[in-house]
C-alpha positions, 0 to 999 in steps of 0.5 A: 526505471526497473530498479527504481520501481522494485525499490519503491514496492520493497519500500512500501512493503517494509513500511506496511511490516513495520506498522504490523497492520493485519489487514495490510498482510493479509489483504488480496489487494489495496487502492492507494490515494497515491501512485506508489510505483512512481512516487518518490520513496519519501512519499510513501509513509503518507500514502493512504489506503482507500480500499482493501479487499480480503477474500473477495470482500471489501473490508475497509472503504475510505469514506467520501 
């Protein structure tokens, strides 16, 4: 199980680097619309960011 979780994390980080999204590379943390550590790797590209925080401030929040 641990190996699968590490694989998902690596896949997400690679996806974010390939997008070259400056916020993704500088964020304190993000909240996504899915459980990125338990979903199949094929679903990671469809995952959307719901909230991004940088330097303790919300810089992106998905509108409702």
